[in-house]
N, C-alpha and C positions, 0 to 999 in steps of 0.2 A: 646637855649640849643640843642647841636647836639645829634645824635642818641646814641652814645656810652655813653655820660655822662648821658643821660636820663635813659639808662639801668642800669648804676651804681646807680642812685638815686632810681630806683625801687628795686634793691637788698637791699639797705640800708633801704628803707621803709618796706621791708619784715621783718625787725628785730623788728618792733613795736609790733606786736601781741605777740610773745614769751616774749618780755620784760615786757609788761603789765600783762601777765598771771603769770609769775614766779618770779617777783620781790619780792613778799611777802614770798617766801619759807624760806629764812633764818631768818625771823623776827617773827616766830610763838610765841615765848615767850613774845615778846614785844606787839604784838597784843592782846594776851590773857590778859595781864595786863592792857593795855590801855582801852579795852572794856569790861573787866570782863567776858570773854567767855571761853569755854572749847576748847580743841583740836578738838573734833568732830564738834563743832559749827563753828570753823574756816573753816571747809570744805565747808561751805555754801558760803564763800567769793570766793572760786574757782568756785563753782557751779553757783553762780549768774553771774559770768563772762562768763562761758563756755556754759551754757544752752541757753541763748538768742543768743549767738554767733552761736552755732550749729543750732538752730531753724531758724534763719534768713539766714544762709548759704544755706538752702534748696532752697531759691528763689533769693538770692541776685545776683548771677551770671547771671541768666536768665533775671532779671530786668535790670541789667547793660548792657547786650547785646542788650536789646530792646531800652534803653534810651540813651546809649552812656556812656562809662566808665568815661570819663573826667568830665562829669557833676556831677558824684557821688563821684569820688575818692578824689579829693582835699577837698571838704567840709567834707567828712567822716573823713579824717585824722585830720582836724582842730577840729571837734567836739570830736574826740577821745582824743585829748590833753586837751580839756575842761573837759571831764569826768574824766580824770586821775587827773587833779588838784582838782576835787571834792573829790576824794579819800583822798587827802592830808589834806583837811580842814574839813572832815566829823566829826561832833561833837559827833556822836553816832554810834554804830555798824549798826543800821538800815540805816542811811544815807550812811555809808560806803558801805553797800550792794547795795543800790540804785545806787550809783556811779559806782559800779562794773557792774551792769546790763547795764548802759549806755556805759561803755567801751566795753563790749562784743558785744553789738548791733552795735556800729560803726565799730568795727573790722570786722564784717561780710561783710561790703561793702569795705573792704580794701584788705584782703589777697587773695581772688580768683581773683580779678580784676588785681592785680599786676602780678600774675602768668600767667593768660591768655594772658596778653599783651606781656609778655616775650616769651611764647612758640609759639604764632601764627606767630612770625616773623622768625621762623626757620623751616627747613624741619624736618620731624619726625625722621630722622636718627640722628639728633643732639639734640633731646628733652632731652635726659638724661643729657647731659652736662649743658644745660640751667637750668633744674630743680635742678641739683646738685649745681650750683652756687647760685640759689635762696635759696635753703635749707641752704647753707653756710651763707647767709644773715639772715635766721631765726635762725641759730645756733649762729650768732653774738648777737642776742637779748637774747638767752639763756645764752650766755657767759657774757653779761653785767648785766643781771638781778641779779644773785647771788652776784656779787661784789657790785653793787649799793645798793641792798637790805641789804647785810651783813654790809657794812660800815655804812649805815643809821641806822640799828638796834642798833649799838653800840653808836650812837650819838642821832639821832631822826628819827624814822622810817618814818615819814611823808616826809622827804627830798627825799626819793627814788621816791615817786610818783610825787613830784614837778619836780625832774630832768627828769623823763620820760615825763612829760607834756611839758617841754621845748624842748626836742628832737622832739616830735611830732609836736609842733608848727613850729619849724625850717623846718622840712620836708614839712609841708603844704605850707609854704611860697615859698620854692624852687620848688614845683611841678608845672609843666606848667599849665597855664590857658587853658580852652577849646579851645579858639581861636588860641592858640599857640602850642597846644599839638602835632600836626603832627600825626605821626604814633604811634603804640604801645598803651600806656595807654590813649592817647587822641582820639583814633579812635573807633567808635562802631565796634563790631566784624562783624556785617553784615550790608551791605548797600543795598543789592539786595535780592529779593525772600522773602519767608515767614519768619516772625520773629521766633526766637527760642521758642520752647514750652517745658514745663515741661515733657510732655509725652515721649519725646525722651530719657529721663533719666530713665524711669520706665521699663527698660528691664533687663532680667536676668543677663547678664554680669555686667551691672552697679550696680545692686542691690547687687550682690555678692562682687564686689569691695568695695562698701560702707560698707558692713558687715566686710570686711577685715580691713578697716580703723577703724571702731568702736571697733572691738575686739582687735586690736593692741594697741589702746589708752587705753582701759579699762585694758588691760593686760600689756605686757612688756614695751612699750614706755612710759607708765604713771608712771613708777617706780621712776621718778625724785622726785615726791612729797614725797615718802617714804624715799628716800635718804636724802632729806632735813630735814625731821623729825628725822631720825636716827642720823644725825650729831649733832643735838642739844640735843635730849632727851636720846639717848643711849650712844653716844660717849662723849657728854658733851662739844662740841665746842662752842666758842663764835659766835656771828653773823658773824663777819668777817671771822673766821675760816671756818664756814659752807659755806660762800660765796665762799671762795677759793676752797673748795672741789667740790662744784657744778660747779665752773668755769672750773675745770679740765675736767669734762664730756662735758661741752659746747665747750671747746677748741678742744677736740677730735672730736666732731661732726662737728664742722666748718671745720676742716681739712679733715674729711672723706667724707663729702657730695659731693664736686666736683669730687673727685677721684671715688666715687661710681657711679656718673653719667657716667663716661667713661666706667666703668665695665658694667653698665646697657645697654649702646648702643651696646656693644659687645655681651653680653649674651642674651639680651632681657629682658623685664620687669618682666615676670612671674617667670623665673628662678632666677633673681636677688632678687625679693621679697621673694621667698621661702628661699633662703640662708640667707637673712638679718633677717627675722623673726625667723628662727631657731636659729641662733647665738645669737640674742638679748635675746630670751627667756632663753637660756642656761645660759647666763651671769647673768640675773636677778635672776635665781634660785641659783646662787652662793652668792648673797649678804647677806643672813642670816649668813653666816660664817664670815662676816667682823665684828670683835669685837674691832678693833683698828683703829686709824685715817688712818694709812698708808694702811692697808688692804682695808678699805672702799674706799680710794682714788684711789688705783690701779684698783680695780674691776670696780668702777664707771667710771674711765677714759676710759676703753675699752668698757664698756656697753654704755657710752654716745656716743661713735662713732657708735656703732651698732644701737642705736635708730634712729640716723639720717639717716642711710642707709635704714631703713624701711620706713621712711617718703619719702625719695627720690623715692623709688620704687613705692609706690602706687600713689604718685602724678604724676609720669611720665606716669603710665598707665591711670590715669584719664585725663591727658592732651591730649591724642590722642584717647580716647575711643568714643567721640562724637564730631567729627569735626564741625557739624552743630550747636553745642551749647557748645563750648569749656569752656567758663566761667561757664556755668551752670553745666557741668560735674565736674569741679574742685570744685565749691562751694558745690555741692551735696555730693561729697566724703569727703571734709573737714568738712562738717556738721556732718557727722557720726563720723569722727575722734574726733571732739571736744565734741560731745555728749558722746563718750566713756570717755574722760577726765572728763567731768562733773559728770557722774555717779561714776567714780572712786574716785573723790574727796570726795564724801559723803559716799562711801562704805568702802574704804580702811583705811581712817584715824581712824574711830572708831575700825575697826578690828586690826589695828596696835597697839592701846593702850592695847589690850588684848594679842595679839601675833604677834610681828613683823615678826617672821619666817613664820607664816601662810600667812600673807599679801603678802610677797614677793613670796612665792611658788605658791599661788593662781594666782597672776599676771602672773607669768611665764607660768603656765598651760594654761591660756586663749590664749597664743600664739599658742598653738597647733590648736585651733579652727580657728585662723586666717590663718594658713597654709592651712587648708582644704578649706576655702572659696576662697582664692586667686587662688588655683589650679583649683577649680571648675568653676571659672569665665571664663576661656578660653581666657582671654585677654592677649595680648603680643604686646609690642611695635614694634617688628620686623614684625609681621603679619599686622600691621596697617599702615605701611609706605605708 
C-alpha cells in the first residue's frame, strides 16, 4: 500500500470512533423499550463508552509511542469490531453496557494513533490542513451514525451495531501489518533518545488546552446528544427522520473541517479556536427556539459545522504542543474531550427531561469558560512551527 492510500485509509479509520459513539442517538425510544430503561439511564450507555475511552486516552498515546503504533493499532481496530458486535447481541442492558465499555477502551488506542501518524509526516505550517482532513473523516463517522442508527431504529436497532462491526473488521483487514507498515501508522514515533514520558504533558499550557477540550465537549460541541433527543421527544420525528436531521449537521461538519484547517494555518490555532468556540456557543444557545423540524434542521446544520471547527482547532494545537510526545499530547487532550462528553451524557439528559431550554443554554454558557482556558494556554500553531 503506497503512502497516499495509507493516508486515505487512516482518514477513513478516523470515522470509527464517532460512528460507534453516536450511532445510538436516533434510537433512544427503541433502546428504552428493548431494555426497559429510562432516558436518564440511557445516558449511561454513552458514559460507559466515553469514560473508559477518556481514561485510557491519558496514557494510550504515550504507550503507543513507546511500543510502536502498528503493534497496537491493527489489533485495536479488530477488537473494536468485536466489541461492537457484542452491543448488537447483548441480551440485557448490563451486557450492552459491558460491550460499550469494551468499545470505548479499544477506541482509546485508535483515535490518537491515527492523528499522530498523520501530523508527524508534515511541517507544522501544514498541520491545520491535515487535522482538518482527519476531522472530516471523523465527521464522516458522525454523518454515517445517524443514518445507520435511524434506519436501523425503524427496522431493528441491532443492525446498526452489526453494520458498524463489519466496517471496523474491513478496516482492520486493510490496515498494514507491522512488518509492512512503513512510515506513518507503522512507525514508532521515536527511535532515538529517551522514550516519551507523561510528565512532558503536565505543563500549564497543555493542562489548559486539555481543559479547553473538556469544557468544549461538556458544553457546546456536546449538544449533538440533545439535538438527537429533541428530534424524537420534542419534534416527534421517526428514527429515520431524526437520523436525517443529525445527518445535516454531520454533513456540514465534514465540509467545514478541511476548510477550517486552511483558515487555522493562516490565523494560527489560538485565534481560530477562539472564533470557533464563540460561534459554536452562540448557535447552541439558539437551539431552544427550534420548535419545528425545519427550524431545528437549519440551526443544527450551521451548528454542526461550527462544532467541527472547534474540534479541528484544539486538535491542531495539541498536535504541535509537545513534539517529543506527539501521540501522548493528542491522546491527553482527546481524553479530556471525551471525559467532557461522558459527564455531559449523564448530566444533560436528565436535565433535558425537566427543561430542554435550560440544558441547551447551560451547554452554551460552558463555552465561555472554554474561551478563557484556550486564551490562557498561550499555545499557537504559528509560534510552534
